[in-house]
TIGU-900225 format. One record per residue (C-alpha): x, y, z. Coordinates in steps of 0.2 Angstrom, whole numbers, plus 5000, padded with zeros to 4 digits. Layout:
<pts>
XYZ/...
</pts>
This chain:
<pts>
357856785947/356856635949/355856575935/354256525939/354056365932/355456305948/354656225962/355556225979/354756135993/355056216010/354356186025/352756276029/353056436040/351856576046/352156676028/351256546019/349556526029/348656686021/349156586003/348756416006/346956486015/346556545998/347356385989/346056296000/344656395996/345156385979/345056205979/343956115995/342156135996/342656146015/344156216018/345456226032/345356386040/346956506042/347056456062/346756286060/348256316045/349156396058/348956276072/349856126062/351456226064/351356186082/350855986082/352655896082/351855756071/351655856057/352555886041/351756016031/352656066015/352456226006/352956215987/353456385979/353556455961/354156615957/354156685973/352256615977/351356455985/350956345971/350156225981/350556115997/350455936006/350055916027/350755736033/350555686051/351855556058/350855436070/352055286076/352755216059/351055296049/351055426040/349255496035/348955636024/347855756029/347855886012/348655905996/348156055985/348556125972/347656305962/347156295946/348356405938/349856285944/349056115942/349855985927/351756085932/352255935941/351856035958/351155885965/352355765961/353555885969/352555885986/352155695986/354055635982/354455775996/353455726008/353855526005/355655556006/355055646023/354255466028/355555356023/356855486035/355355476048/355655296048/353955266043/353355096036/351755186025/350755336021/348855306018/347655466011/345955466006/345255535990/343555575981/343255425970/342855585957/344655635956/345355525945/346655655941/347355625956/347055445959/348155405943/349555505951/349655435969/349755265956/351255325949/352155335964/351755155969/349955185979/348855035981/346955045981/346454965997/344654996001/343355136000/342455246014/340655266008/340155426011/341755496017/341355676009/340155826011/339555965999/339555855990/338955695999/340555545989/341555405995/343455415998/344455285989/345755256001/347855225996/349355166003/350955185999/352155016011/353855106011/355354966010/356254976025/357654896019/
</pts>
């Protein structure tokens, strides 16, 4: 029997979409729809990973590989799975995928007020490189831009 705290990272598939859409509604003021999430399954540049714990979706992270850069479009972990290393597992897996794909960098935006997420990205070696004023709406807020340069030696 799988331990509730054991986290497995797998590619997102159609069976995960409904739970991921619910996580989107819990985490974001402007959530992605089930249709938008499902469409990502057919995008060649999309690398969406799902965290599973105890047979449930515990979070997900979507990245698009564009040229030799990878752009993080979303990371979401529902409240009941926070502070259980789910986001860390997803970020680590996406970094590994970016390295495997020959990416030179991984870039993302995060709300200025999201200090826990910003701290987590910094722990993984992401550098704060700038601010996008009024990037987010509902509520309006700046985005902080973070980039991880991938050493391809």
